[in-house]
N, C-alpha and C positions, 0 to 999 in steps of 0.2 A: 504494500500500500504506500501511497505517497502522503500528501497533506490531507488527512481525513480523520473522521471519528469512526472507529470500527469496534463492533462487539462480536466476539466469537464465542459460541457455546459449543463445546466439544461433545462428541457422542457419549452415550451412557454405557454402551456395550462394545466388547471387542478390544482389540489393540489398535491404537491410532498413533500414527507418526505425523507430527505437524512441525513445519518450519515457518516461523513467522518472521518476515522481513519487512522493513518499512523505513520511511523517512520521518518527516515532521508530522507525526500522527499521534492520536490519542487512542490506544488499543486496550480494550478490556477483554480478558480471556476468562471464561468460566469453565472450570473442571467440575462436572456434576458430582454431587455427594455419592460416595460409594465407589468412585473411580480413583485409582492410584495414579500418581504421576512422577516422572523423572524429568526435571527441567534444567536445561543449561542456558546460561545467559552470556552471550558474547557481544554485548552492546557497548557502544561508546557514546558519550555525551548525551545519555538518556537517563530518565528516571524510571527504574524498574522496581515495582513493588510486588513481591511474591509473599503470599500468606504462609509464613513459616510455622504457624501452628498446625497447618495441614501438610506442608512440604518443608520439613526441616532441612537446613543447609549442612551438607557434608563436603567440605573442601569447596570446590567450585560448582557443585551440583546440588540442586534441591530435590529431595526425594521422599515420597510417602514411606512410612515405616514398613508397610506391607507390600511394597512394589513388586518384589520378586515372586510373591505368592498370588498376587491379584489376577483374577480372570479378566477384569476390565481395567485397562490402563492406557495412559497417554505418555508418549515420549515427545517432549516439546523442546524445540530449539528456538531461542529468541536471538535475533541479530538485527538490531535497529539502530538508527542514528537520530539524535535530536527528537526522541519520541518519549511519550509517557505511556508506560505499560503497567497494567495491573493484572495479576493472576490470582484468582481465588477459587 
């Protein structure tokens, strides 16, 4: 995405791989309740707010405690510049 306001709601079932790229954007990403996630953030000059109560940070990766055992999960890569990103 470029200069935009975007809301992404990820699927509730299965394994989903998502690569979010953008410029000067406001991006809100919702991981549904009951879905585990592994999130990497390679962004620069951006504000990235990830809900660490659901996705604790381990090194450079945010990951649900049950990620490896979860039937429903998301692998999310964030790579944006001059954007505001929220993951909850």
